[in-house]
N, C-alpha and C positions, 0 to 999 in steps of 0.2 A: 548302306547296301549299294546305293547308286554309285558311290565313289569306288567301291570294290569292283563292281561290274565295269565301270568306265576304265579303270586301270587295266583290267584284263582285255578289254576291247582295243585299247591302245597297243597291246602286244599283238593282237590279231592283225591290226592295221600295219604294224611294223613288218611282220612276217610276209603279209601279202604284197607290200610295196617292194620288199627285197626280191621275192620270187618273180613278181611281174617285171621289174626292171631288168633282171638277169635274162629272163626268157625273151623279152621284147628286143633287147640289145642283141641277143644271139640270133634272132630271126631276121633282123635288119642291120647287119654290121656295115660300118663305113658309109652310112647314109646320113647326111646332115638333116637335122630336124625331121627324122623319120616319122615321128608321131604327129606331124602336121601334114603328112601325105595321106590323102584319102585312100590310096591304093594299099596302105598298110592295115586297113580295117576290113571288116566283113562287108561285102557288097550289098547285103540285104537290110542294112541298118543305116541308110543314108541320112535320115533326119538326126538320129542320135550321134552319128559320126560328125555331122556338121556342127552340132552343139559342142562336142568335146574338143574339136579342133579349134573352134572359136575361143573356148575357155582357156585352152593351153596358150594360144597366141596372146590373150589378154594378160595372162600371168607373166609371160616373158616380157611383154612390153612394159608392164608395171615395174618389174624388178630390175630390168636392165638399166634403168635411169638412175638407180641409186648405188653408190659404192658399197663395198664391204658385204657383198652377198655373192653366192656361187653363180647365180645367173649372170650378173653383171661381169664377173670375171671371165666366164666361158664365152660370152658374146664378144667381149673386147679382145680376148686373146686367141680364140679359136673360131669365131663366127659360127658357133654351134653350141647348143646346150644338150648334152647327152640325156637320155631317158633317166639314168640313175641320179642325175642332178635335179631335174625338174620334178621327179617323183616326190621329193621331200617337201615341195611347195603345194602339193595337192591335198585336199581334204578327203575324208573317207568316201563321200558321195562321188567325187570326181574319179577316185580310184575305181569304185564299183562301175561307173560308166565306161571307163577304159577297158576293164576286164570283160564287160558285157559286149563291147564293140569289136574286139579283136577277132581274127579268124578262128574257126573251130580248132584248127591244128594247134594254135597257140594256147587256147583255153585248155585243150587236152594236156599239154605239157605242164601248165600251172596246176591243174587238178592232180596230175600224177605226182608232182613234187609235194603236194599236201598229204599224200598217202602216208608219208613218214610220220606225220603228226597223228594220224588216225591209228596207225600201228603202235605208236608209242602209248596211246591211251586204250586201244583195243587190240592187244597183241595177236589174237587169232584172226584178225581181219585179212581176207584174201580176195575180196571182191573189187569191182571197179568203182571209182569215185568219178561220176560223170560231171561234165561242165554244167549241165542243167541243175543238178543237185547242189553243186558248189555255189553257183550264182544265187540260187534260191535261199540258201542258208546265209550267204553274205548280205543279201538285201535285208533280211530280218535282223541281223546283227547291226547293220547300219541304222535301222530305225530305232533299235534299242539304245544305241550309242547316242543318238540325238536327244532322246528323252533324258538320259543321264547327264549329258553335257549341258543341256539347257535347264536342268533342275526342274523338269516337269514331273508330274505324278506318275510313279511306276505302278502303284496299286491299280488293278483292273486295266492296265495297259494291254492293248492287243495290236499286233502288227497288222498291216493291211491285208496280207495274204498268208495262207497256210504255207509253210515251207514244204518242199517235197519230202515225202517220207523216206528216211534213210535208215533201214533196219539195223545196221551196225551200231548206230548211235541211239536212235529213238527207241527201237525195240528193246535194247538192253537197259533202257532207263524207264521202262514201263509206259511208254507212249505208243499207243496202237495206231494202226493205219487209218482207222475210221474216226480218230479223235482230232480235235483242233490242234494245230501246231503254230499258233500265233502268240502264245503267251510267253512270259519271261522264261519259264522252265524249259520250254522247247529251245529257245535261243541259247540258254545257259548250257544245255547238254550238247548243242551243236558246236559249241566252241572247242570241243575235243578234236574237231577237224582242223583247227587252226592254231592250237597251242600245244606246247610240249607237255609231257606228263607232269613235270614239276610245276609249270605255269598253271595248268588246270587244277592240280592238287591244291595250290595256294588259293585259287578262286573258290573251289569247292569248300575247303576247310574254313576259309574266312567267312563265307556266307553261313556255313553251319554254325560257327561260333556266334555270329551276330543273331541268328535265329534263336539259339539257345539262351543267349543273354536276354533277348526280348521276351521269350517265353517265361523267364524267371521274374521279369519286371512287370509285365502287362497284366492288369487285373480286370479291365473293363470288358474285354472280349476274349474268346478262345484264340490261341495262337494259330490254330488251323484255319480260322477265317481269313487270316492274313496270307497264309500259305495258299489257300484257295484262290485268293485274288491275284496271285502271281503265277498260278498254274502248277505249283509244287505239290507233290503228294503229301497226304497227311503225315505228320510226325517225321518229315524228311530229315530234319535236323538231328534226329536220334540215330541216323545211320552211322556206321563206322567212318572215321575220317580216312582220307587217302594219304598214304605215306608220301612224304616230301623228301626228295634227295638233293 
């Protein structure tokens, strides 16, 4: 199950990196090392901005010394490393920091680009996807990613904070506003905001299949005890699968 979730989160990361790089390059065209300029970030997050600029500088200095990588090539040939190049050298945490630190206008464009994923999974969606909601969901996806990547225990795992309630996703999945939104199930349903319909269907159906297999094999406890520990509704695996195209 951890491998299935991790693979889906890699797709989330890929989409976010592509959208962020495009929008950042659009906002600061023809500006060398724009992501190292404090003026390209929100003015009210000075400490966070200082950290991410330092981190990006370290990544460039590390990789420019070695041949056969994109950073070395761009430094030597152009004396600049575009955002769409360095973005592939960042981990998910560094990407989240970047998204959190850019100006509100840029966050709005990123969130607006993600609406296509939401409409893909929730066709009648016609509301706004705010940067605050987007960042809140991404932070919990990142925490879940780290658990899966480091092979830590997913049973009874809870993110540090409740994600912001997003009715289009949470409400339609049976998660109410007054309920906890730190569990795996909440993170799972939130990935509809960052995955295509086919990608989310694969995630949903693969987990459903694994739960069904486990339910048939496990004898020591009720399968719903395991679903409870992950925040999933009772007998969730009995739901109809989502069509994959």
